[in-house]
KOLDO-622453 format. One line per field, with one value per residue (C-alpha): residue in one letter; x, y, z. Coordinates in steps of 0.001 Angstrom, whole numbers. Each point is the difference from the previous one (the first is absolute). Layout:
// residues N
type	a, ...
px	X, ...
py	Y, ...
pz	Z, ...
END
This chain:
// residues 337
type	x, x, x, x, x, x, x, x, x, x, x, x, x, x, x, x, x, x, x, x, x, x, x, x, x, x, x, x, x, x, x, x, x, x, x, x, x, x, x, x, x, x, x, x, x, x, x, x, x, x, x, x, x, x, x, x, x, x, x, x, x, x, x, x, x, x, x, x, x, x, x, x, x, x, x, x, x, x, x, x, x, x, x, x, x, x, x, x, x, x, x, x, x, x, x, x, x, x, x, x, x, x, x, x, x, x, x, x, x, x, x, x, x, x, x, x, x, x, x, x, x, x, x, x, x, x, x, x, x, x, x, x, x, x, x, x, x, x, x, x, x, x, x, x, x, x, x, x, x, x, x, x, x, x, x, x, x, x, x, x, x, x, x, x, x, x, x, x, x, x, x, x, x, x, x, x, x, x, x, x, x, x, x, x, x, x, x, x, x, x, x, x, x, x, x, x, x, x, x, x, x, x, x, x, x, x, x, x, x, x, x, x, x, x, x, x, x, x, x, x, x, x, x, x, x, x, x, x, x, x, x, x, x, x, x, x, x, x, x, x, x, x, x, x, x, x, x, x, x, x, x, x, x, x, x, x, x, x, x, x, x, x, x, x, x, x, x, x, x, x, x, x, x, x, x, x, x, x, x, x, x, x, x, x, x, x, x, x, x, x, x, x, x, x, x, x, x, x, x, x, x, x, x, x, x, x, x, x, x, x, x, x, x, x, x, x, x, x, x, x, x, x, x, x, x, x, x, x, x, x, x, x, x, x, x, x, x
px	-274, 1793, 41, -717, 2391, -2234, 370, 2496, 1574, 1235, -810, -1978, 1440, -2783, 540, 3999, -860, -1791, 2453, 2715, -2437, -278, 3530, 825, -2909, 1654, 3487, -1181, -1564, 3195, 2329, -968, 230, 3393, 1222, -1301, 1483, 3287, -170, -792, 3112, 2111, -1762, 1159, 3338, 271, -1211, 2871, 2588, -1168, 212, 3549, 929, -1247, 1800, 3097, -692, -470, 3221, 1913, -1719, 1269, 3189, 571, -2440, -2027, -2066, 2311, -29, -1997, 3112, 2623, -1785, 1627, -2193, 656, 2184, 1397, 3789, 2561, 34, -3634, -13, 1805, -2090, -3238, 606, 1131, -1805, -3453, -1081, -1202, 3899, 425, -2405, 1535, 2033, -3346, -1410, 2811, 1473, 2967, 2187, -1765, 76, 3788, 352, -1352, 1840, -2238, 2384, 79, -2827, -2355, 1114, 3662, -648, 279, -2982, 124, -708, -2541, -2397, 261, -3158, -1993, -3108, -1308, 46, -2399, -3733, -1108, -2866, 2420, 3419, 2333, 3645, 1136, -1782, 640, 2808, -918, 1512, 168, 2400, 1937, 721, 2109, 1542, -1354, -3200, -3055, -2661, -3611, -2126, -3163, -2705, 1309, 2663, 2512, 2353, 165, 2704, -776, 2522, 3443, 945, 3594, -518, -2442, 126, -1720, -1125, -2396, -3593, -2366, -3414, 521, 747, 611, -2830, 1763, -3092, -2524, 114, 29, 3630, -1182, 1348, 298, 3746, 996, 3066, -2766, -1911, -639, 2319, 3367, 1717, -1387, -3534, -2025, -2720, 169, 2270, 2430, 820, 2624, 3333, 2525, 3764, 2519, 2982, 3934, 1919, -3112, -1442, -2832, 1178, -3120, -3236, -1797, -3655, -444, -3637, -474, -3050, -88, -706, -3110, -2325, -3181, 882, 1611, -3191, -1637, 2913, 939, 3658, -80, -2408, -682, 1044, -2328, 1502, -2416, -1048, 1963, 2953, 1668, 4012, -390, 1757, -1163, -3439, 1870, 3181, 3077, -444, 3638, 316, -320, -62, -3852, -2319, -2495, 2311, -264, -2411, -3660, -2275, -3859, -2635, -1827, 355, 2274, -2489, 937, -232, -3117, 313, 2748, 1246, 266, 3391, 1188, -369, -596, 3595, -59, -3196, -564, -1681, -531, -1190, -2128, -3684, -1214, 2816, 3389, 2306, 2240, 2129, -384, 2832, -1563, 1151, -3819, -647, -3550, -1911, -1343, -2907, 914, -2982, 1214, -920, 3042, 230, -62, 3054, 1573, -293, 1350, 2659, 1277, 1827, -317, -3184, -1462, -2982, 398, -2240, -507, -871, -933, -224
py	308, 2673, 2962, 3634, 2757, 1803, -2681, 1125, -2052, 1673, 1998, 3248, 3057, -450, -3714, 896, 2640, -2756, -2371, 2496, 775, -3594, -441, 2964, -848, -3799, 1631, 2246, -2845, -2048, 2692, -35, -3805, 39, 2680, -1812, -3218, 1773, 1697, -3395, -1421, 2979, -417, -3974, 1209, 2509, -2960, -2221, 2967, -187, -3734, 382, 2554, -1752, -3209, 1915, 1504, -3392, -1308, 2966, -916, -3438, 877, 3105, -1053, 3030, 2126, 2636, 3485, 2685, 2393, 1158, 2872, 1035, 1186, 3280, -263, -3543, -757, 521, -3938, 533, 3477, -52, -714, 1075, 814, -3563, -2316, -2093, -3553, -428, -189, -2642, -2415, 340, -3144, -2153, 1447, -1062, 3301, -493, 1421, 3454, -365, -217, 3422, 1729, 789, 221, 1966, 2972, 2422, -524, 3162, -1185, -2964, 320, 858, -3135, -2051, 2687, -531, -3507, -1993, -2945, -700, -1539, 3297, 1626, -302, -377, 2236, 2789, -482, -2511, -679, 1850, 3176, 62, 2662, 3339, 3289, 1303, 2092, -1786, 2422, 754, 2600, 3393, -896, 1195, -2968, -42, -2333, -1434, -2004, -3476, 958, 422, 2705, 1383, 2300, 3597, 2765, -795, -3127, -1626, -2678, -897, -3794, -2383, -3472, -3077, 769, -3248, -831, -2300, 853, -1850, 104, 2307, -494, 2352, 3616, -1318, 589, 3655, 2979, 3018, 673, -2511, -2646, -2624, 1010, -2645, 973, -541, -3128, -2929, 1801, -954, -2623, -1775, -2417, 1852, 2841, 2351, -709, 1020, -436, -1743, 2490, -114, 3207, 1882, -2271, -2652, -3669, -1994, 806, -186, -480, -3247, -1109, -3899, -2313, -660, 3489, 267, -1231, 827, -2820, 181, -510, 3125, 2615, 1912, -277, 1881, 1879, 2595, 3438, 2894, 2343, 2702, -34, 2911, -633, -2564, 200, 3232, -219, -116, -1309, -2535, -364, -2115, -3514, -676, 3069, -398, 3771, 478, -2963, 679, -908, -3537, -687, 457, 189, -591, 358, 2855, 3158, -1929, -1946, -1217, 2866, 95, 3485, -900, 3376, 527, 1595, 1131, -2516, -2556, -175, -3022, -1510, -3205, 69, -814, 510, -3065, 638, -113, -2513, 188, -2931, -1430, -2788, -1459, -1347, -3911, 869, 280, 3226, 1384, 2847, 2227, 2484, 3556, 781, -2533, 1237, 1699, -1782, -3309, 1366, 898, -3475, -1252, 2264, -452, -3378, -71, 2270, -3343, 791, -2696, 586, -2385, 1717, -2100, 1745
pz	-139, -996, 2768, -864, -92, 2409, 2811, 2713, 2990, 3104, 3088, -284, 1933, 2656, 355, 80, 2797, 1856, -17, 1476, 2571, 1215, -63, 1873, 2691, 284, 586, 2673, 1610, -225, 1232, 3459, 118, -1614, 2452, 3106, -1252, -224, 3394, 1507, -1683, 1524, 3276, -255, -1117, 3127, 2454, -1372, 665, 3723, -102, -1237, 2475, 3212, -978, -428, 3519, 1145, -1329, 1232, 3779, -352, -966, 2510, 2698, -242, -2309, -1951, 1612, -2118, 562, 2368, 2242, 3388, 2597, 1599, 3269, -814, 931, -2692, -330, -1451, -1463, -3600, -3292, -1214, -3687, -1415, -1996, 1076, 215, -3813, -592, 2555, -1160, -3852, 190, 926, -3082, -2479, 141, 2232, -2640, 493, 3729, 188, -1451, 2937, 3245, 2956, 2191, -2487, -712, -3099, -1764, -55, -2133, -3820, -2109, -1714, 3136, 1333, -3103, -715, 1354, -216, -1867, 3227, 2019, -3029, 78, -3870, 720, 864, -2054, -1220, 1041, -3543, 1479, 3452, 506, 1458, 1300, 3360, 2373, 2506, 2916, 2920, 2382, -411, -1240, 1467, 1191, 785, 1805, -1718, 1490, -695, 2484, -2655, -792, -3504, -1550, -977, -1043, -981, -1492, -561, -2746, -2816, -414, -1912, 1194, -560, 1222, 838, 1573, 2866, 3621, 3184, 2856, 2519, 2287, 1449, 1550, 3300, 1138, -1034, -2183, 2057, -470, 3088, -68, 292, -3710, -2108, -2608, 2235, 544, 1737, 717, -3213, 764, -3264, -1510, -2270, 2328, 251, 2344, 1382, -1245, 2097, -823, 157, -1071, -424, -2634, -242, 75, 483, 1659, 3435, 1050, -2087, -645, 37, -999, 3843, 558, -2207, 2693, -1614, -2610, -3374, -1945, 1969, -561, -2999, -1529, -3130, -2263, -2669, 1134, -861, -2739, -1327, -3477, -1767, 2044, -1411, 396, 2158, 3368, 2840, -1442, -1926, 1700, -565, 1401, 716, 1956, 3788, 1199, 355, 1250, -2982, -2603, 324, 3443, 588, 3178, 626, 2417, 1763, -1709, -2706, -2506, -3161, -2810, -1777, -1417, -2743, -320, 4186, 1106, 3160, 2844, -2754, -215, 2353, -1192, -1652, -3470, -3618, -3317, -306, 399, 3577, 1334, 1212, -230, 3181, 1018, 3044, 2355, -795, -3634, -1216, -2054, 201, -1580, 2863, -359, -131, 2212, 2628, 3686, 1182, 3555, -1994, -2198, 3107, 1316, -2981, -131, 3901, 357, 3986, 982, 1006, -2243, -2907, -2766, -2877, -3283, -3113, -3279
END
């Protein structure tokens, strides 16, 4: 049968527009699902990072018979034997050998200030220390001010001191997303030697410790926390978790601080409990420097001292958070995700 020259095959303009509209609608419906799937994968990756970190801490404990110190920090008024240090590196360097990165750890000297290490060492980090919802290890180098004598300091609500005025050195260094549990605010933050940020005062597991000094330099650490001292139970006590970093402040000190620099407690430590909830305002600053917090929707990931990793609601009651943060308050509280 012959086909008339007037016959046409194909879409009319109206049909083409309808097809395009349907495809656009389908893409609009699929994108949220794809994004949700990607975020679920990133959250799982984050929990795996915390699992690796807690295993590294456990192996450190098995080898050294104590948890690693968050950093060196003397107490005001201590004897010269415990009054050195305060600007060295942090616990994340100490667990590197147990994360198959002993070659990186060997480059660090625990007896000298962080700022005295070469830039190559300061900026080199591990993917394990980076939550994929925020960054990758290849994009985990920030810039900040390392300050010393002659600089003015102000005290902020977290009980920490922040430098203002003149600065000594502008350095680069690695930033990251996981901090150790320094405890709660029960020791105080009023400027006394008993404040939570000084060596041995933290109620958590990875706390600031005084150094044992020789010739004015730190040689090892005092104030050791052991598993036997976690009297509320390993499964009831946070070991590490996601540190709050405000949106818009990535790689900007002090909000996103150098994780291998031990001169401030908030660089690689967090506290929780009454007056210090998990951050829910993702742009929060000020006292949020020592809060837990994540960029995952509605939850913050934590590793516990028994080796488990759990997602904790960002709206958790602060009394409960305080019980999970304090290793020895006699108020053990289990939390199931």
